[in-house]
C-alpha positions as CSV (number, residue, x, y, z in Angstrom):
1,M,130.7,131.3,108.2
2,T,130.2,127.9,109.7
3,A,127.2,125.7,109.3
4,L,126.2,126.3,112.9
5,L,126.4,130.0,112.5
6,L,124.4,129.9,109.3
7,L,121.7,127.8,111.1
8,I,121.6,130.3,114.0
9,V,121.1,133.2,111.5
10,Y,118.3,131.3,109.8
11,C,116.6,130.5,113.1
12,S,116.9,134.1,114.3
13,L,115.2,135.3,111.2
14,I,112.4,132.7,111.6
15,V,111.8,133.8,115.2
16,V,111.5,137.4,114.0
17,V,108.9,136.6,111.3
18,S,107.0,134.2,113.6
19,L,106.7,137.0,116.2
20,A,105.6,139.4,113.5
21,G,103.1,136.8,112.2
22,G,101.4,136.8,115.5
23,R,100.6,140.4,115.0
24,L,100.1,140.1,111.3
25,S,96.6,141.7,111.2
26,S,97.9,144.8,112.9
27,L,101.0,145.1,110.7
28,L,99.4,144.4,107.4
29,K,95.8,144.6,106.1
30,M,95.2,140.8,105.6
31,T,92.4,140.6,103.2
32,H,90.8,137.3,102.4
33,L,92.5,137.2,98.9
34,R,95.9,138.1,100.3
35,T,95.7,135.3,102.8
36,Q,94.7,132.8,100.2
37,M,97.4,134.0,97.8
38,L,100.1,133.6,100.4
39,M,98.9,130.2,101.3
40,S,98.8,129.1,97.7
41,G,102.3,130.4,97.1
42,V,103.8,128.8,100.2
43,G,102.1,125.5,99.3
44,G,103.7,125.5,95.9
45,L,107.1,126.4,97.4
46,M,106.9,123.6,100.0
47,L,106.0,121.0,97.4
48,G,108.9,122.2,95.2
49,I,111.4,122.1,98.0
50,A,110.3,118.7,99.1
51,M,110.4,117.1,95.7
52,L,113.4,118.9,94.2
53,H,115.6,119.3,97.3
54,L,114.8,117.2,100.3
55,L,114.0,113.9,98.6
56,P,117.0,113.9,96.2
57,H,119.3,114.7,99.1
58,A,117.7,112.0,101.2
59,T,118.1,109.4,98.5
60,E,121.7,110.3,97.9
61,T,122.5,110.3,101.6
62,L,120.8,107.0,102.4
63,G,122.0,105.4,99.2
64,S,118.5,103.9,98.7
65,A,115.5,105.3,96.9
66,S,113.3,102.8,98.9
67,K,114.5,104.1,102.3
68,S,113.9,107.6,101.1
69,G,110.4,106.8,100.0
70,I,109.6,105.1,103.3
71,G,110.8,108.1,105.2
72,A,108.8,110.5,103.1
73,L,105.7,108.3,103.4
74,A,106.1,108.2,107.2
75,G,106.4,111.9,107.4
76,L,103.4,112.5,105.1
77,V,101.2,110.1,107.2
78,V,102.3,111.7,110.5
79,M,101.6,115.2,109.1
80,F,98.2,114.1,107.9
81,L,97.3,112.6,111.3
82,L,98.4,115.8,113.0
83,V,96.1,117.8,110.7
84,R,93.2,115.5,111.4
85,L,93.9,115.4,115.2
86,F,94.6,119.0,115.9
87,H,92.8,120.7,113.0
88,T,95.8,122.7,111.9
89,H,95.6,125.4,110.5
90,D,92.9,128.0,111.0
91,H,93.8,130.7,108.5
92,S,90.3,132.0,108.2
93,G,90.6,135.2,110.1
94,P,90.4,137.8,111.2
95,V,90.8,139.2,107.7
96,D,89.4,142.3,106.0
97,E,87.2,142.0,103.1
98,D,88.8,142.6,99.7
99,R,88.1,146.0,98.2
100,E,87.6,144.5,94.8
101,N,84.9,142.2,96.2
102,S,83.2,144.9,98.2
103,T,80.3,145.0,95.7
104,S,79.7,141.3,96.0
105,S,76.3,140.2,97.3
106,T,75.9,139.2,101.0
107,E,75.3,135.6,99.9
108,E,78.6,135.5,97.9
109,A,80.5,137.1,100.8
110,G,79.1,134.5,103.1
111,H,80.2,131.8,100.7
112,H,83.7,133.2,100.7
113,S,83.9,133.3,104.5
114,C,82.5,129.9,105.2
115,S,84.0,127.9,102.3
116,H,87.1,127.2,104.4
117,G,85.5,127.3,107.8
118,H,85.8,123.5,108.2
119,H,88.8,124.0,110.5
120,H,87.1,125.8,113.3
121,D,83.9,126.7,115.1
122,D,83.2,130.4,114.8
123,G,80.6,130.1,117.5
124,D,83.2,129.1,120.1
125,T,84.2,132.4,121.7
126,T,84.9,131.0,125.2
127,K,88.3,130.0,126.6
128,G,88.7,126.3,125.9
129,V,91.1,123.6,124.7
130,S,90.6,124.2,121.0
131,W,93.3,126.9,120.8
132,F,95.7,124.7,122.7
133,G,95.0,121.8,120.3
134,L,95.9,124.1,117.4
135,F,98.9,125.4,119.2
136,F,100.2,121.9,120.1
137,G,99.7,120.6,116.6
138,L,101.5,123.5,115.0
139,L,104.2,123.3,117.7
140,L,105.0,119.7,116.8
141,H,105.2,120.3,113.1
142,T,107.3,123.4,113.7
143,L,109.8,121.3,115.5
144,V,110.0,119.2,112.4
145,D,110.4,122.3,110.3
146,G,113.5,123.0,112.4
147,I,114.8,119.5,111.7
148,A,114.2,120.0,108.0
149,L,116.1,123.3,108.1
150,S,119.0,121.8,110.0
151,A,119.2,118.7,107.8
152,S,119.3,120.9,104.7
153,V,122.0,123.2,106.0
154,V,124.2,120.2,107.1
155,A,123.7,118.4,103.8
156,E,124.5,121.4,101.6
157,F,126.8,123.7,103.4
158,D,130.1,122.1,102.5
159,H,129.0,120.9,99.0
160,G,129.0,123.9,96.7
161,A,125.9,125.7,98.0
162,W,125.5,129.1,96.4
163,L,127.4,131.8,98.5
164,S,127.7,129.0,101.1
165,L,123.9,129.5,101.9
166,G,123.2,125.8,102.5
167,G,119.5,125.1,102.9
168,V,118.3,128.5,101.6
169,G,115.3,126.9,99.9
170,T,114.1,125.1,103.0
171,F,114.7,128.4,105.0
172,L,112.5,130.3,102.6
173,A,109.7,127.7,102.8
174,V,109.8,127.7,106.6
175,A,110.2,131.5,107.0
176,L,107.2,132.2,104.7
177,H,105.1,129.6,106.4
178,K,105.7,130.5,110.1
179,P,103.8,133.8,110.0
180,L,100.7,132.0,108.8
181,D,101.0,129.6,111.7
182,A,101.6,132.2,114.3
183,F,98.7,134.2,112.8
184,A,96.4,131.2,113.1
185,I,97.2,130.7,116.8
186,T,96.7,134.3,117.8
187,S,93.6,134.6,115.7
188,V,91.9,131.7,117.5
189,M,93.0,132.9,120.9
190,K,91.6,136.4,120.1
191,R,88.3,134.9,119.1
192,Q,88.2,133.0,122.4
193,N,88.8,136.2,124.3
194,W,92.3,135.5,125.5
195,S,94.3,138.6,126.5
196,T,96.9,140.2,124.3
197,R,99.6,139.2,126.9
198,A,98.5,135.6,126.7
199,Q,98.7,135.7,122.9
200,W,102.2,137.1,123.1
201,I,103.3,134.4,125.5
202,A,101.9,131.7,123.2
203,N,103.5,133.3,120.2
204,I,106.9,133.6,121.8
205,V,106.8,129.9,122.9
206,F,105.7,128.9,119.4
207,S,108.4,131.0,117.7
208,M,111.2,129.2,119.7
209,A,110.1,125.7,118.5
210,C,111.9,125.9,115.2
211,P,115.3,126.8,116.6
212,V,114.9,124.1,119.3
213,G,114.2,121.5,116.6
214,A,117.0,122.8,114.4
215,L,119.7,122.9,117.0
216,A,118.7,119.6,118.6
217,F,119.0,117.9,115.2
218,Y,122.2,119.7,114.3
219,F,124.0,118.6,117.5
220,G,122.5,115.1,117.1
221,V,124.0,114.8,113.6
222,T,127.4,116.2,114.4
223,G,127.7,114.2,117.7
224,L,126.8,110.8,116.5
225,V,129.0,108.2,114.7
226,D,126.4,107.2,112.1
227,S,125.4,110.8,111.3
228,S,124.8,110.1,107.6
229,A,122.0,107.7,108.3
230,L,120.3,110.2,110.7
231,L,120.8,113.0,108.3
232,G,119.2,111.0,105.4
233,W,116.2,109.9,107.4
234,G,115.8,113.5,108.7
235,L,115.7,114.7,105.1
236,A,113.3,112.0,103.9
237,I,110.8,112.5,106.8
238,S,111.0,116.2,106.4
239,A,110.1,115.9,102.7
240,G,107.0,113.9,103.7
241,F,106.1,116.6,106.2
242,F,106.4,119.4,103.7
243,I,104.3,117.4,101.2
244,G,101.7,116.7,103.9
245,I,101.5,120.3,105.0
246,A,101.0,121.4,101.4
247,L,98.6,118.7,100.2
248,A,96.6,118.1,103.5
249,D,96.4,121.6,104.8
250,L,97.4,124.6,102.7
251,L,96.2,123.7,99.2
252,P,92.9,122.1,100.2
253,E,91.8,125.4,101.8
254,V,92.7,127.2,98.6
255,S,91.1,124.6,96.3
256,F,87.7,125.0,98.1
257,H,87.4,128.5,96.7
258,D,85.6,129.0,93.4
259,H,86.6,132.6,93.2
260,D,90.0,134.0,92.1
261,R,91.1,130.6,90.7
262,G,93.5,132.2,88.2
263,K,95.3,134.3,90.8
264,L,95.6,131.4,93.3
265,T,96.9,129.1,90.5
266,V,99.5,131.7,89.5
267,A,100.6,132.1,93.1
268,F,100.9,128.3,93.4
269,L,103.0,128.1,90.3
270,F,105.1,131.0,91.4
271,G,105.9,129.2,94.6
272,I,107.1,126.1,92.6
273,G,109.1,128.5,90.4
274,I,111.0,129.8,93.4
275,A,111.8,126.2,94.4
276,V,113.1,125.5,90.9
277,G,115.1,128.7,90.9
278,V,116.7,127.9,94.2
279,E,117.7,124.4,93.0
280,N,119.4,125.8,90.0
281,L,121.5,128.4,91.7
282,P,125.2,128.5,90.7
283,G,127.3,125.9,92.4
284,H,124.3,123.8,93.6
285,S,124.6,120.1,92.9
286,H,123.2,116.9,94.3
287,S,126.3,114.9,93.3
288,H,128.1,115.1,96.6
289,A,131.1,113.0,97.2
290,Q,130.3,112.5,100.9
291,F,128.2,113.5,103.9
292,P,129.0,114.0,107.5
293,G,130.2,110.6,108.9
294,D,131.3,109.4,105.5
295,H,134.9,110.7,105.5
296,D,136.5,107.5,106.7
297,T,134.6,105.4,104.3
298,H,135.5,107.7,101.4
299,E,139.2,107.6,102.3
300,H,139.0,103.8,102.6
301,V,137.5,103.5,99.1
302,E,140.2,105.7,97.6
303,H,142.9,103.7,99.5
304,D,141.6,100.4,98.1
305,H,141.5,101.9,94.6
306,S,145.1,103.1,94.7
307,D,146.3,99.7,96.1
308,H,144.5,98.0,93.2
309,E,146.2,100.3,90.7
310,H,149.6,99.7,92.3
311,A,149.1,95.9,92.1
312,D,148.3,96.2,88.4
313,V,151.4,98.1,87.7
314,S,153.5,95.5,89.6
315,D,152.1,92.7,87.5
């Protein structure tokens, strides 16, 4: 399997889960607790992948911890601004009440439902631009998710990835996150009385954003002379995006809740545990000899070294 074929397989699976996410409430009973548990777990996974996978690869590819940090900071700031500007995400509903909380008082249930309502206006049930703002913001950062996925596949594929599954950790983070995004878009559209057909169209367009970003970056990296620099910056900026998504969007919604703290914390740590496990799969290593575009340089270094040894022998 080539890196391109693997990337296509990943993208195809992400399209499937994104389309399913748009109809998540009809496929699965999405209780308030289940939604928050999923958000907490994905938040931990994205942090783990950013810190243990994307940043180390970026530093190694760029050959500079400073450049890697600058790229990550830029990605984090851009993600934060996207969240502030487009109010991504709205994961508040529609969800069913948890059975275990069915005996809670009306006041407590109200607290649960409004404690994370800062992302939307429930009173807005008319067609407007709010759904499109959410859609556009999520579309932009989904394009970057595609870039992160492509960069991970290219960086890992030929360097000892477990079962040649380069970028599997980034794939898991994106694949688990996309259903939440698609669910957010269709939920807001449903509240604003958009038709099921319109919701499907928006969901299909959104689902294609990740493959577009991934394939565009892949062909950009493989088609440019200085591909290692582009790959390194892509990894660093993607790390910043992942950190921004987790810290500025997913985890704040979870942290606002006073209930189920233990369960949400366990889910968060479980997500980090998955990232740690992925980074310790057999054959995985950050000590790569070269990256795309570095072949000639590597050969040149070896040639100089052998010439030096030959001169020593002659002396």
